C-alpha positions in Angstrom: -27.4 -59.4 32.5 -26.7 -55.9 34.4 -22.5 -54.6 33.8 -22.1 -51.6 35.6 -19.2 -49.8 34.6 -16.1 -48.1 36.8 -14.1 -45.1 36.3 -11.2 -44.7 37.8 -11.0 -41.5 39.8 -8.7 -39.0 39.2 -7.5 -36.3 41.3 -7.3 -32.8 41.3 -3.9 -32.8 41.4 -3.9 -35.3 38.3 -6.4 -32.6 36.6 -4.2 -29.7 36.9 -0.7 -32.0 35.6 -2.3 -32.6 32.7 -3.9 -28.7 31.8 -0.8 -27.9 32.2 1.5 -29.8 30.2 -1.5 -29.0 27.6 -0.7 -25.7 27.9 2.4 -25.9 27.7 2.3 -28.2 24.2 0.2 -25.7 22.6 2.5 -23.0 23.5 5.1 -24.6 22.1 3.9 -25.2 18.8 1.5 -22.4 18.6 3.6 -19.9 19.8 7.1 -20.6 19.1 7.7 -23.6 16.4 4.9 -22.6 14.7 5.4 -18.5 13.7 9.1 -20.0 13.4 8.5 -22.3 10.5 6.1 -20.0 8.8 8.7 -17.0 9.5 11.2 -19.6 8.1 9.7 -20.4 5.1 8.5 -17.0 4.3 12.2 -15.9 4.1 13.3 -19.0 1.6 9.9 -18.9 -0.5 9.4 -14.9 -0.2 12.2 -12.9 0.8 11.4 -9.9 -0.9 7.8 -9.6 0.3 8.6 -10.6 4.0 11.3 -8.4 4.3 8.8 -5.7 3.2 8.5 -5.5 0.0 11.5 -2.6 0.1 12.2 -0.3 -2.9 15.9 0.6 -3.1 17.4 3.1 -6.1 19.6 3.4 -8.0 22.5 3.5 -5.6 20.6 0.7 -3.4 19.2 2.9 -0.5 15.9 1.9 0.4 13.5 5.0 -0.6 10.1 3.3 0.3 8.3 -0.1 0.4 6.3 -1.5 -2.6 2.8 -1.6 0.0 2.9 1.8 1.3 1.4 5.5 -0.7 4.4 8.6 0.1 3.2 11.8 -1.1 5.8 14.1 -3.2 5.9 17.5 -2.3 7.7 18.3 -5.4 5.0 18.7 -8.7 7.5 17.7 -10.7 7.3 14.5 -9.7 3.7 12.1 -10.3 1.3 13.0 -7.3 -0.2 10.1 -5.8 -3.7 9.9 -3.8 -4.2 11.9 -0.7 -4.0 10.8 2.8 -5.3 11.8 5.5 -2.9 10.2 8.0 -0.2 11.2 5.9 0.4 8.3 4.8 2.6 6.9 7.8 2.5 3.2 7.8 2.3 3.1 11.9 -1.4 3.1 10.7 -4.3 3.2 8.6 -7.6 4.7 8.5 -9.0 7.9 6.4 -12.0 9.9 8.3 -15.4 8.5 7.0 -17.2 12.0 6.4 -20.2 11.6 4.7 -20.4 14.0 1.4 -21.7 17.1 3.2 -18.9 16.7 5.6 -18.1 20.8 5.8 -14.2 19.4 6.1 -14.6 17.1 3.1 -15.5 20.2 0.8 -12.8 22.1 2.2 -10.1 19.8 1.4 -11.6 18.7 -1.8 -11.8 22.4 -3.0 -8.3 23.2 -1.6 -7.3 20.1 -3.7 -9.3 21.0 -7.0 -7.3 25.0 -6.9 -3.7 23.4 -6.4 -4.6 21.3 -9.4 -5.8 24.3 -11.6 -3.1 26.1 -10.0 -0.1 23.3 -11.4 -1.7 21.9 -14.1 -3.2 25.0 -16.3 -3.2 22.6 -19.4 -5.1 20.2 -17.9 -8.5 21.5 -16.8 -9.9 19.9 -13.6 -13.2 18.4 -16.2 -10.5 15.7 -17.2 -9.2 15.8 -13.9 -9.9 11.3 -12.2 -12.3 11.7 -9.3 -8.8 9.0 -7.4 -6.4 12.1 -7.9 -8.7 13.8 -5.3 -10.4 11.0 -2.7 -8.8 9.6 -0.3 -8.2 6.5 -0.5 -10.4 3.8 2.7 -6.3 2.9 3.8 -5.0 6.1 3.0 -1.6 4.6 2.3 -2.0 3.1 -1.5 0.9 3.5 -3.0 -1.2 3.4 -6.2 -3.0 5.1 -9.5 -4.9 4.5 -12.0 -2.4 5.0 -15.5 -5.1 7.4 -16.4 -4.1 9.8 -12.8 -0.8 9.2 -13.9 -1.4 10.2 -17.6 -3.1 13.5 -16.7 -0.3 15.1 -14.6 2.6 14.2 -18.0 1.7 17.9 -19.2 3.2 19.3 -16.2 6.1 17.2 -15.3 7.0 18.1 -19.1 7.1 21.7 -18.6 8.5 21.3 -15.4 12.0 18.8 -16.3 11.8 19.8 -20.0 11.2 16.0 -20.5 9.1 15.3 -24.5 5.0 14.6 -23.0 5.3 11.1 -26.1 8.9 9.7 -24.0 7.0 10.0 -20.6 4.1 8.6 -22.4 5.7 5.4 -22.8 7.6 5.3 -18.9 4.4 5.0 -18.3 2.7 2.2 -19.8 5.8 0.7 -19.2 5.0 1.0 -15.7 1.9 0.6 -15.4 0.6 -3.2 -13.1 -1.4 -6.2 -14.9 -4.9 -7.1 -12.9 -3.9 -9.7 -10.1 -3.6 -13.6 -11.4 -5.3 -11.7 -14.4 -8.8 -11.6 -13.4 -8.3 -9.1 -9.7 -8.7 -5.3 -8.7 -7.4 -3.1 -11.6 -4.7 -2.0 -13.7 -2.2 0.6 -11.5 0.8 2.0 -11.3 3.0 2.3 -8.6 3.7 6.4 -8.0 7.2 5.3 -6.0 8.5 3.1 -8.7 7.3 5.5 -11.3 9.4 8.2 -9.4 12.5 6.3 -9.4 12.1 5.4 -13.7 10.9 9.2 -13.6 14.7 10.2 -12.0 16.9 8.0 -14.4 14.9 10.1 -17.4 16.8 13.2 -15.7 15.1 16.8 -16.8 14.8 19.7 -14.3 
């Protein structure tokens, strides 16, 4: 027994109408409802992170974000990693120089010369490599605990604060691994310098 399937003929106008309705529905769901819902939930559950993880000083003034590094020209502050983009939060990246690149070699030599000038008590051989290398993003706000500790003699001399007191400050500022497993122990330079300011000196 043979059966013949019959298909309802759909006009071109109906097809366009279906496509238009589907597009409008997806725009409402994906372009309006979902962003509003995710933004609202973020503000409700993680307001600090949703608003940029901003850091405020003792007066309540916003001084930066804990996610973006800053350049401290004053040697009496702890210094972060070198940034080829001057820690500009509007962009991210670094020069992809080979180890033999003349510009990179000159920059490293200049960094080492500045270190020797500002840190006469700490030889270059004890300098952690992350203090003279650029992070991949150029925005890294952290240094290793060793990179903070090696700066203590300089800051102690400039601020007239005992080294032992500064060592305790660094130890209190160490952040642990994410979820206790991922990453390395680190120190947020901006947070550390805000705590340093509370000690006074200078």
